[in-house]
All heavy atoms as an XYZ file, in Angstrom:
711
protein
N      33.548    125.726    186.597
C      34.594    126.028    185.640
C      33.937    126.483    184.338
O      33.043    125.836    183.822
C      35.435    124.771    185.421
C      36.613    124.963    184.558
S      37.571    123.411    184.584
C      39.029    123.976    183.871
N      34.389    127.611    183.804
C      33.807    128.152    182.592
C      34.362    127.457    181.363
O      35.520    127.058    181.328
C      34.096    129.652    182.486
C      33.349    130.488    183.486
C      33.619    131.948    183.237
C      32.862    132.809    184.217
N      33.122    134.223    183.993
N      33.514    127.334    180.362
C      33.946    126.768    179.086
C      34.544    127.892    178.257
O      33.853    128.820    177.873
C      32.753    126.134    178.371
C      33.168    125.446    177.090
O      34.342    125.308    176.810
N      32.185    125.020    176.323
N      35.809    127.827    178.012
C      36.482    128.879    177.255
C      36.631    128.447    175.801
O      37.126    127.375    175.514
C      37.863    129.176    177.843
C      37.802    129.751    179.235
C      39.184    130.088    179.729
C      39.122    130.666    181.132
N      40.433    131.044    181.629
N      36.198    129.309    174.902
C      36.347    129.031    173.476
C      37.789    129.315    173.072
O      38.402    130.271    173.525
C      35.400    129.899    172.676
N      38.324    128.451    172.260
C      39.678    128.655    171.775
C      39.659    128.675    170.266
O      38.701    128.270    169.630
C      40.623    127.534    172.243
O      40.114    126.296    171.761
C      40.740    127.513    173.749
N      40.722    129.142    169.676
C      40.819    129.166    168.234
C      40.468    130.521    167.675
O      40.365    131.510    168.385
N      40.303    130.544    166.386
C      40.017    131.786    165.682
C      38.571    131.812    165.210
O      37.970    130.773    164.988
C      40.927    131.890    164.457
C      42.382    131.907    164.812
C      43.206    132.029    163.561
N      44.612    131.897    163.905
C      45.578    131.800    163.033
N      45.303    131.796    161.759
N      46.822    131.703    163.417
N      38.043    133.020    165.021
C      36.685    133.089    164.471
C      36.671    132.571    163.035
O      37.678    132.639    162.330
C      36.352    134.582    164.517
C      37.635    135.289    164.700
C      38.606    134.316    165.304
N      35.523    132.059    162.621
C      35.402    131.512    161.274
C      35.678    132.597    160.252
O      35.193    133.716    160.364
C      34.006    130.936    161.060
C      33.809    130.388    159.662
C      34.393    129.184    159.295
C      33.080    131.089    158.715
C      34.235    128.680    158.024
C      32.914    130.591    157.437
C      33.497    129.387    157.092
O      33.341    128.892    155.830
N      36.457    132.258    159.252
C      36.804    133.195    158.202
C      36.844    132.444    156.884
O      37.445    131.376    156.795
C      38.175    133.807    158.505
C      38.459    135.069    157.791
C      39.742    135.719    158.300
O      40.548    135.084    158.972
N      39.919    136.967    157.991
N      36.201    132.995    155.861
C      36.212    132.365    154.545
C      37.526    132.720    153.866
O      37.871    133.889    153.735
C      35.016    132.847    153.685
C      35.080    132.249    152.293
C      33.710    132.489    154.356
N      38.275    131.679    153.468
C      39.544    131.882    152.779
C      39.592    130.973    151.556
O      38.906    129.945    151.520
C      40.741    131.536    153.690
O      40.676    130.132    154.006
C      40.731    132.352    154.973
N      40.397    131.332    150.554
C      40.537    130.437    149.397
C      40.983    129.040    149.798
O      40.464    128.049    149.310
C      41.580    131.136    148.525
C      41.455    132.572    148.877
C      41.122    132.581    150.356
N      41.944    128.959    150.711
C      42.437    127.656    151.146
C      41.324    126.842    151.794
O      41.179    125.649    151.547
C      43.602    127.814    152.110
C      44.200    126.492    152.538
C      45.373    126.666    153.477
O      45.621    127.747    153.985
N      46.088    125.596    153.713
N      40.518    127.487    152.620
C      39.404    126.800    153.256
C      38.396    126.299    152.235
O      37.876    125.188    152.347
N      38.131    127.121    151.213
C      37.197    126.705    150.162
C      37.770    125.555    149.337
O      37.038    124.673    148.892
C      36.847    127.875    149.250
C      35.810    128.792    149.831
C      34.492    128.066    149.965
C      33.446    128.931    150.623
N      32.210    128.231    150.881
N      39.084    125.548    149.122
C      39.718    124.439    148.393
C      39.466    123.135    149.146
O      39.022    122.145    148.578
C      41.230    124.677    148.216
C      41.482    125.787    147.200
C      41.938    123.386    147.776
C      42.927    126.239    147.129
N      39.753    123.129    150.450
C      39.564    121.921    151.244
C      38.097    121.534    151.320
O      37.761    120.352    151.250
C      40.155    122.087    152.638
C      41.660    122.115    152.653
C      42.344    123.157    153.238
C      42.397    121.099    152.061
C      43.728    123.198    153.241
C      43.783    121.116    152.055
C      44.446    122.169    152.648
N      37.224    122.532    151.462
C      35.798    122.246    151.523
C      35.322    121.579    150.229
O      34.628    120.562    150.259
C      35.012    123.536    151.757
C      33.523    123.340    151.877
C      32.775    124.649    152.077
O      33.408    125.688    152.372
O      31.542    124.620    151.936
N      35.720    122.156    149.085
C      35.310    121.597    147.792
C      35.898    120.199    147.594
O      35.203    119.278    147.158
C      35.729    122.524    146.662
N      37.185    120.022    147.912
C      37.826    118.712    147.745
C      37.140    117.653    148.594
O      36.833    116.565    148.112
C      39.316    118.796    148.101
C      40.165    119.457    147.044
S      41.911    119.685    147.503
C      42.320    118.243    148.428
N      36.922    117.973    149.859
C      36.284    117.004    150.753
C      34.859    116.688    150.317
O      34.441    115.536    150.340
C      36.286    117.520    152.194
C      37.656    117.500    152.811
O      38.519    116.718    152.421
N      37.875    118.373    153.781
N      34.141    117.708    149.915
C      32.755    117.523    149.508
C      32.669    116.660    148.256
O      31.883    115.723    148.180
C      32.127    118.896    149.275
C      30.637    118.875    149.052
C      29.770    118.625    150.111
C      30.094    119.118    147.803
C      28.402    118.609    149.926
C      28.729    119.108    147.601
C      27.880    118.865    148.667
O      26.530    118.846    148.478
N      33.495    116.967    147.273
C      33.464    116.232    146.002
C      34.018    114.820    146.171
O      33.464    113.855    145.649
C      34.212    117.014    144.906
C      33.437    118.299    144.584
C      34.403    116.170    143.649
C      34.194    119.288    143.721
N      35.113    114.672    146.915
C      35.726    113.350    147.100
C      34.887    112.408    147.957
O      35.067    111.196    147.898
C      37.123    113.489    147.704
C      38.125    114.040    146.723
O      37.951    113.933    145.515
N      39.169    114.676    147.235
N      33.969    112.967    148.749
C      33.154    112.107    149.606
C      32.012    111.451    148.842
O      31.347    110.571    149.358
C      32.590    112.916    150.782
O      31.642    113.859    150.318
N      31.804    111.885    147.623
C      30.708    111.347    146.818
C      31.233    110.396    145.749
O      32.360    110.535    145.303
C      29.960    112.485    146.122
C      29.299    113.438    147.055
C      28.608    114.496    146.233
C      27.812    115.428    147.098
N      27.055    116.363    146.282
N      30.402    109.494    145.337
C      30.771    108.605    144.245
C      29.798    108.782    143.088
O      29.414    107.833    142.422
C      30.798    107.164    144.733
C      31.898    106.939    145.754
C      32.047    105.479    146.114
O      31.395    104.602    145.582
N      32.954    105.210    147.043
N      29.394    110.024    142.885
C      28.522    110.361    141.765
C      29.128    111.537    141.021
O      30.103    112.141    141.496
C      27.095    110.730    142.261
C      27.143    111.911    143.224
C      26.406    109.538    142.877
C      25.779    112.444    143.621
N      28.571    111.862    139.886
C      29.094    113.002    139.134
C      28.833    114.290    139.913
O      27.883    114.364    140.699
C      28.424    113.096    137.743
O      27.016    113.199    137.931
C      28.748    111.893    136.890
N      29.666    115.305    139.700
C      29.490    116.569    140.428
C      28.091    117.157    140.206
O      27.553    117.123    139.107
C      30.565    117.472    139.844
C      31.604    116.536    139.328
C      30.848    115.331    138.853
N      27.562    117.718    141.275
C      26.234    118.325    141.241
C      26.360    119.842    141.100
O      27.472    120.392    141.092
C      25.463    118.016    142.534
O      26.171    118.637    143.629
C      25.347    116.524    142.780
N      25.220    120.518    141.034
C      25.219    121.978    140.961
C      25.873    122.571    142.206
O      26.592    123.568    142.124
C      23.780    122.494    140.811
C      23.672    123.984    140.638
C      24.316    124.457    139.357
C      24.155    125.961    139.213
N      25.021    126.531    138.205
N      25.645    121.951    143.362
C      26.280    122.426    144.602
C      27.803    122.323    144.499
O      28.522    123.220    144.955
C      25.775    121.620    145.790
N      28.296    121.249    143.894
C      29.742    121.089    143.692
C      30.275    122.192    142.780
O      31.316    122.787    143.039
C      30.051    119.724    143.076
C      29.582    118.563    143.940
O      29.538    118.726    145.183
O      29.262    117.498    143.380
N      29.535    122.452    141.715
C      29.945    123.500    140.778
C      29.936    124.867    141.459
O      30.822    125.692    141.207
C      29.021    123.496    139.564
C      29.177    122.261    138.691
C      28.143    122.169    137.582
O      27.388    123.149    137.368
O      28.081    121.106    136.927
N      28.948    125.104    142.329
C      28.901    126.368    143.071
C      30.112    126.528    143.978
O      30.667    127.627    144.093
C      27.612    126.457    143.896
C      26.390    126.695    143.043
O      26.484    127.146    141.901
N      25.229    126.378    143.586
N      30.533    125.461    144.637
C      31.732    125.527    145.486
C      32.960    125.897    144.668
O      33.777    126.713    145.078
C      31.965    124.188    146.187
C      31.162    123.915    147.442
C      31.386    122.485    147.916
C      31.526    124.898    148.536
N      33.088    125.300    143.499
C      34.236    125.600    142.637
C      34.176    127.054    142.168
O      35.192    127.755    142.147
C      34.296    124.611    141.449
C      35.370    125.031    140.455
C      34.557    123.197    141.951
N      32.981    127.541    141.834
C      32.837    128.939    141.418
C      33.198    129.888    142.559
O      33.864    130.905    142.338
C      31.405    129.199    140.942
C      31.089    128.574    139.598
C      29.626    128.717    139.206
O      28.900    129.523    139.831
O      29.215    128.026    138.256
N      32.762    129.565    143.780
C      33.125    130.382    144.940
C      34.636    130.398    145.132
O      35.227    131.443    145.431
C      32.451    129.845    146.202
C      30.966    130.051    146.253
C      30.341    129.373    147.466
O      31.034    128.848    148.351
N      29.016    129.383    147.516
N      35.248    129.251    144.967
C      36.696    129.145    145.096
C      37.396    130.009    144.051
O      38.331    130.740    144.357
C      37.137    127.688    144.951
C      38.632    127.427    144.849
C      39.346    127.907    146.096
C      38.884    125.954    144.607
N      36.929    129.944    142.824
C      37.527    130.750    141.758
C      37.379    132.241    142.048
O      38.322    133.012    141.866
C      36.899    130.397    140.411
C      37.302    129.028    139.909
C      36.546    128.600    138.651
O      35.540    129.247    138.283
O      36.964    127.600    138.042
N      36.215    132.642    142.543
C      35.987    134.050    142.872
C      36.908    134.495    144.004
O      37.544    135.560    143.919
C      34.514    134.266    143.285
O      33.680    133.902    142.183
C      34.258    135.711    143.657
N      37.003    133.698    145.062
C      37.885    134.044    146.185
C      39.343    134.103    145.748
O      40.098    134.967    146.202
C      37.723    133.031    147.320
C      36.470    133.178    148.163
C      36.296    131.978    149.080
C      36.521    134.448    148.986
N      39.731    133.202    144.870
C      41.119    133.194    144.388
C      41.411    134.461    143.601
O      42.438    135.120    143.813
C      41.373    131.943    143.527
O      41.129    130.782    144.328
C      42.800    131.908    143.021
N      40.495    134.850    142.714
C      40.681    136.081    141.930
C      40.750    137.303    142.842
O      41.595    138.179    142.652
C      39.546    136.240    140.917
C      39.640    135.280    139.759
C      38.440    135.427    138.820
C      38.469    134.358    137.737
N      37.278    134.403    136.885
N      39.857    137.361    143.840
C      39.864    138.483    144.779
C      41.177    138.546    145.555
O      41.725    139.629    145.775
C      38.689    138.365    145.753
C      37.346    138.615    145.119
C      36.172    138.312    146.060
O      36.411    137.878    147.213
O      35.034    138.506    145.632
N      41.683    137.392    145.971
C      42.947    137.341    146.709
C      44.101    137.827    145.849
O      44.946    138.602    146.309
C      43.234    135.922    147.200
O      42.260    135.519    148.117
N      44.131    137.396    144.608
C      45.204    137.818    143.688
C      45.147    139.323    143.471
O      46.181    140.006    143.488
C      45.102    137.045    142.355
C      45.483    135.586    142.585
C      45.979    137.672    141.284
C      45.190    134.666    141.413
N      43.936    139.868    143.310
C      43.787    141.310    143.132
C      44.291    142.074    144.352
O      44.972    143.093    144.225
C      42.324    141.666    142.858
C      41.844    141.232    141.489
C      40.341    141.398    141.305
O      39.653    141.923    142.215
O      39.844    140.985    140.235
N      43.957    141.579    145.555
C      44.400    142.230    146.790
C      45.921    142.201    146.918
O      46.542    143.182    147.313
C      43.758    141.576    148.006
C      42.292    141.894    148.153
C      41.697    141.168    149.361
C      40.209    141.429    149.479
N      39.611    140.722    150.634
N      46.520    141.059    146.599
C      47.986    140.940    146.687
C      48.648    141.881    145.695
O      49.585    142.614    146.042
C      48.435    139.475    146.447
C      49.938    139.389    146.239
C      48.004    138.589    147.600
N      48.160    141.894    144.462
C      48.736    142.782    143.442
C      48.578    144.244    143.835
O      49.504    145.044    143.646
C      48.109    142.511    142.083
C      48.575    141.197    141.503
O      49.615    140.653    141.864
N      47.776    140.650    140.600
N      47.420    144.612    144.391
C      47.188    145.991    144.826
C      48.143    146.357    145.960
O      48.712    147.446    145.974
C      45.736    146.149    145.276
C      45.374    147.556    145.663
C      43.903    147.655    146.058
C      43.556    149.052    146.526
N      42.165    149.159    146.976
N      48.331    145.441    146.898
C      49.257    145.689    148.010
C      50.662    145.960    147.499
O      51.304    146.922    147.895
C      49.267    144.492    148.971
C      50.378    144.557    149.983
C      50.263    145.376    151.093
C      51.538    143.811    149.814
C      51.294    145.457    152.028
C      52.564    143.881    150.737
C      52.447    144.701    151.848
N      51.154    145.102    146.589
C      52.514    145.280    146.103
C      52.657    146.487    145.191
O      53.737    147.056    145.065
C      53.023    144.008    145.412
C      53.531    142.994    146.393
C      52.757    141.902    146.741
C      54.760    143.152    147.005
C      53.211    140.966    147.661
C      55.227    142.230    147.941
C      54.449    141.143    148.268
N      51.566    146.930    144.570
C      51.620    148.112    143.707
C      51.567    149.408    144.514
O      52.052    150.438    144.048
C      50.461    148.085    142.713
N      50.995    149.368    145.718
C      50.815    150.594    146.496
C      51.553    150.557    147.823
O      52.630    151.129    147.949
C      49.317    150.843    146.746
C      48.563    151.036    145.452
O      48.975    151.793    144.602
N      47.467    150.330    145.296
N      50.980    149.914    148.803
C      51.523    149.920    150.163
C      52.958    149.418    150.224
O      53.789    149.973    150.940
C      50.649    149.066    151.088
C      49.221    149.533    151.118
O      48.539    149.506    150.103
N      48.750    149.960    152.270
N      53.249    148.349    149.509
C      54.583    147.760    149.582
C      55.635    148.731    149.054
O      56.700    148.873    149.646
C      54.648    146.452    148.807
C      56.035    145.896    148.773
C      56.886    145.856    147.716
C      56.767    145.335    149.868
N      58.079    145.299    148.074
C      58.036    144.970    149.398
C      56.448    145.110    151.205
C      58.987    144.395    150.213
C      57.426    144.526    152.016
C      58.666    144.181    151.521
N      55.347    149.423    147.960
C      56.325    150.355    147.387
C      56.652    151.473    148.365
O      57.822    151.824    148.538
C      55.810    150.928    146.065
C      55.694    149.938    144.914
C      55.082    150.624    143.692
C      57.051    149.350    144.567
N      55.630    152.014    149.022
C      55.859    153.067    150.011
C      56.687    152.543    151.181
O      57.642    153.188    151.618
C      54.525    153.602    150.526
C      53.712    154.331    149.475
C      52.310    154.664    149.960
O      52.090    154.721    151.192
O      51.440    154.863    149.097
N      56.324    151.382    151.683
C      57.048    150.785    152.806
C      58.493    150.492    152.419
O      59.426    150.800    153.156
C      56.348    149.502    153.260
C      57.101    148.745    154.322
C      57.100    149.177    155.640
C      57.818    147.590    154.003
C      57.790    148.490    156.619
C      58.518    146.902    154.982
C      58.496    147.357    156.281
O      59.197    146.669    157.237
N      58.681    149.914    151.247
C      60.021    149.559    150.800
C      60.910    150.798    150.674
O      62.072    150.784    151.078
C      59.938    148.828    149.464
C      61.280    148.374    148.951
C      61.146    147.598    147.682
N      62.472    147.308    147.162
C      62.716    146.549    146.135
N      61.717    145.990    145.486
N      63.943    146.336    145.728
N      60.360    151.885    150.118
C      61.140    153.134    149.993
C      61.576    153.638    151.361
O      62.720    154.051    151.535
C      60.310    154.199    149.275
C      60.185    153.990    147.801
C      59.321    155.066    147.172
C      59.031    154.745    145.718
N      58.098    155.714    145.115
N      60.655    153.597    152.336
C      60.998    154.053    153.684
C      62.093    153.186    154.300
O      63.034    153.690    154.893
C      59.762    154.040    154.583
C      58.784    155.148    154.286
C      57.587    155.077    155.210
C      56.571    156.147    154.864
N      55.374    156.075    155.719
N      61.963    151.891    154.159
C      62.948    150.974    154.740
C      64.297    151.145    154.069
O      65.333    151.228    154.734
C      62.470    149.505    154.640
C      63.589    148.543    155.010
C      61.267    149.284    155.539
N      64.308    151.219    152.752
C      65.575    151.343    152.034
C      66.254    152.690    152.282
O      67.469    152.784    152.187
C      65.355    151.113    150.541
C      65.065    149.657    150.222
C      64.785    149.409    148.745
O      64.451    150.369    148.015
O      64.881    148.237    148.328
N      65.482    153.723    152.615
C      66.085    155.036    152.863
C      66.537    155.201    154.314
O      67.185    156.181    154.643
C      65.096    156.143    152.503
O      64.007    156.141    153.401
N      66.193    154.259    155.168
C      66.577    154.324    156.575
C      67.918    153.640    156.772
O      68.056    152.453    156.483
C      65.517    153.628    157.457
O      64.253    154.218    157.202
C      65.862    153.743    158.917
N      68.924    154.401    157.248
C      70.216    153.749    157.498
C      70.114    152.831    158.715
O      69.673    153.245    159.783
C      71.166    154.923    157.766
C      70.284    156.042    158.207
C      68.937    155.814    157.571
N      70.471    151.601    158.507
C      70.430    150.630    159.598
C      71.839    150.217    159.980
O      72.631    149.825    159.131
C      69.641    149.384    159.178
C      68.174    149.587    158.860
C      67.561    148.301    158.335
C      67.425    150.048    160.089
N      72.127    150.334    161.236
C      73.410    149.873    161.744
C      73.178    148.457    162.256
O      72.431    148.247    163.203
C      73.916    150.789    162.859
C      75.322    150.481    163.298
C      75.831    151.515    164.283
C      77.236    151.152    164.711
N      77.773    152.084    165.693
N      73.802    147.484    161.608
C      73.555    146.087    161.923
C      74.155    145.678    163.264
O      73.553    144.910    164.008
C      74.133    145.190    160.809
O      73.609    145.635    159.564
C      73.741    143.746    161.015
N      75.330    146.185    163.562
C      76.012    145.776    164.788
C      76.288    146.972    165.687
O      76.508    148.079    165.214
C      77.357    145.101    164.469
C      77.211    143.852    163.653
C      77.426    143.869    162.286
C      76.838    142.659    164.252
C      77.287    142.714    161.531
C      76.702    141.505    163.506
C      76.923    141.538    162.141
N      76.278    146.704    166.995
C      76.686    147.706    167.968
C      78.113    147.376    168.393
O      78.507    146.217    168.407
C      75.784    147.677    169.197
C      74.366    148.125    168.925
C      73.562    148.107    170.213
C      72.153    148.572    169.955
N      71.361    148.587    171.191
N      78.870    148.419    168.754
C      80.215    148.184    169.262
C      80.108    147.454    170.594
O      79.240    147.745    171.426
C      80.965    149.505    169.431
C      81.235    150.171    168.092
O      81.333    149.431    167.070
O      81.332    151.414    168.045
N      80.992    146.524    170.808
C      80.973    145.733    172.032
C      81.667    146.512    173.133
O      82.780    146.997    172.976
C      81.685    144.396    171.823
C      81.807    143.606    173.107
C      80.705    142.991    173.676
C      83.032    143.516    173.766
C      80.816    142.268    174.846
C      83.136    142.798    174.945
C      82.037    142.183    175.472
O      82.149    141.475    176.645
N      80.989    146.637    174.262
C      81.582    147.250    175.437
C      81.782    146.121    176.435
O      80.804    145.465    176.836
C      80.647    148.307    176.020
C      81.054    148.810    177.373
S      81.711    150.475    177.538
C      81.085    151.437    176.239
N      83.010    145.828    176.835
C      83.252    144.747    177.785
C      82.394    144.907    179.042
O      82.145    146.019    179.493
C      84.747    144.869    178.124
C      85.326    145.528    176.911
C      84.261    146.473    176.427
N      81.950    143.803    179.546
C      81.077    143.801    180.723
C      81.799    144.431    181.890
O      82.965    144.133    182.163
C      80.641    142.356    181.052
C      79.843    141.781    179.876
C      79.830    142.297    182.347
C      79.539    140.318    179.969
N      81.090    145.327    182.573
C      81.652    145.977    183.757
C      82.351    147.282    183.452
O      82.721    147.994    184.353
N      82.535    147.631    182.202
C      83.189    148.891    181.857
C      82.146    149.931    181.449
O      81.326    149.681    180.578
C      84.151    148.697    180.676
C      85.370    147.887    181.047
C      86.350    147.842    179.896
O      86.228    148.655    178.958
O      87.221    146.975    179.924
N      82.194    151.058    182.083
C      81.357    152.192    181.708
C      79.884    151.900    181.694
O      79.436    150.782    181.791
N      79.140    152.958    181.613
C      77.690    152.837    181.523
C      77.158    153.775    180.508
O      77.570    154.763    180.191
C      77.034    153.085    182.878
C      77.307    151.956    183.844
C      76.489    152.152    185.096
C      76.744    150.997    186.041
N      75.956    151.034    187.215
């Protein structure tokens, strides 16, 4: 029987860095070290990058998508055809 890997590939995310920093700092009973400060700096950098990406998306891609969606007439309901009548 083969061992199948499950889950997602490792990815650095702000949320992951938050948990990593919290767990790392909370597991110690000493004052924060340079490594702790580095984790917080990485978190701050990832957070800023994420905010920039979100703002860029809403300033560009989202506006184009929204215009297309809003200009497309959508019919919410179809007329009901009783079962067995016509095709």
